[in-house]
C-alpha angles and dihedrals in degrees: 000000000000125000122225129223109190122193117192116204109199109229102347113170117229091203091057091048088056091045095050098030094122087058091049103063096165096051089044090053097050091044090055092048097044143017127291143157149127115322115215109224135211124274106275097027096206126128132281090023095060096044093051090047088054092049097049100032093231138112120256092258087073094061101025110230133104101180139011089295130052141185128223096181134042097262121137098220109012107104132165127210119249112249138164093261095061090042092053091047091055109036141017110243123192092260087060098040101046100053090055089063096045102270121138113227133196126186130188124186097339113163113246095031097107117144094028114260109236096243112201107246090347143096138243136181111189128225105220135048103195094170091307118135119254088244089069094049098062128058124224098025095225089064094079096101090058092050095054117170095353115168107233102170108052090191087071085081112086117225092256089056094054092095127132095264095056092041091053089052091054092049090047091054092055096042092051090053094047090050088051091052091049100044108024100030094034095223115188090210122025122175131181132170120214111211096194099118092043088057096041092052088057091068109118097217111077092199092055090047093054092046094053098037097084091042089057092052088051090050092050090050091052091051092048090052093052092048092048092051091057097049120104124230091264096059123086118207117219122185123186148157123201096208145357116255114214140168110256126232091222142310137264114219093210098183087063087052091049090052092047091051098046099254095110131034130199127204089207135001118244118249092226136018113287135172121243095257090051091058121085135208092271090070100045124062099212093183088068100032120101102172138018136181129217133182130018100278104071103269111168123187128196114225091231124186116239088025110053122051095247100018119176104180116085114229088237089062096046096101091043094056092043088054096046093044092050091052094045094048090057087061088069084084112118115174093188090058092045091250113139126199112291122243114232125203123194115216098230090054096056110021136052136161143090096301101038090098089073094053132094118287091222140017124209126202128179124202095340091306093309083129122051115227103219131190094209123129127192110063090110134300111287093008108120104149117081124179097180101083140126093201120138122222125219113212116204093232112097133167139244136183128175126190135168146066113353094011111120120226094245097142118205116018122189132206098041122142139182089268091066096058104072095048089046091055091052092045091053087055091050090246127135112246115230114262090237090071108100100210135065126240114265088228091057089049089054090052094053113121112266094010096130096044090048091046093051090046090054091049091050092049090051091052092050091047092050092050092049091051090050088054091053100257 
């Protein structure tokens, strides 16, 4: 039975790995000796949504949150913060499944693990303080001496301190702990998430960000090389990212657009920009509002009768308003402003599960998240494009790479999503994934009849297509 060491790289860009591959010798080596590729993320691809989907192998409708906050009733403003307790009550993540079948688990800095889940026979160091005592951020409690001066709340760092040196120290803290879990504590599954790119992308100066970006990739590559050298023959190394973090071109304040187009009505206009959850009922006229947006990832809700407290849309007109809204949103496109046609996802087409009913009816994405979809109101009536923003965008293209004993040297593999990762980890350990997991193991995909011949055929077709394009066809 193989053990698995999983390293999550928050926001790593597959395209940049390809671009700088000759400067990343360790990643290049493990890609050549294993299997790797793009990793299709959740919708939306924001943390902690995507990381929890990866850990449980299920879509967000199964656990019922699409951002850092969630609702479990049909209230307009009452939201609760995502935490490990609600996650564990709703889905079975790997750190809950594996200990029940005798596997020892260690987690470091994994989004969604605050307060620390009490892993049976395992270990956890949380990633976020959020006014929670240190005692709830380390499991078991007697592990504090090993943790040392670990930085739990990354927001403690001021923007000016989010430079490469400090970021490398944070990554080093986490890597040292995960090595300890793997070697000293003999964990069968150890998982840490490195937040470096998340922090680096928060630098205010774009020029500084671009300068240090490649240096960070080189640093990550060096750390991966050192980790890989220390692993024994029975440990498989898995590297992944659930999204690509990018600087955005601007933001679309879509509630302003909804107001301008008659979908949302205010009783009074705010004196300064505010987010949806900072508004109150005195601002919004719910008796004349059909649609609202909340969050920064394009979540749109229909004000449906018999569901929402003051619903205005008859259930018989639900499909009609979804259709008209989808068509109208695509008119946001403005080629002169560099704004392409938005992509619209309907909830029933992408999510299912017990808690999907609390989710948005529609998700909007513009230019692969190059534009932030904001819920703010107050920049001026009818003004819904804003270029002065420090928002980050989360692209749905992540990354995965697996290398080690029993992993064939396939190279690039296409068509893999977050839902394939949890069953793959269990398959590597010779364990049967639960039937509730929605994806298949990557190893089982590689064993499918005709896989290699079909894969080679696809590669050959790509070569021919590239040559024809080069000749002008």
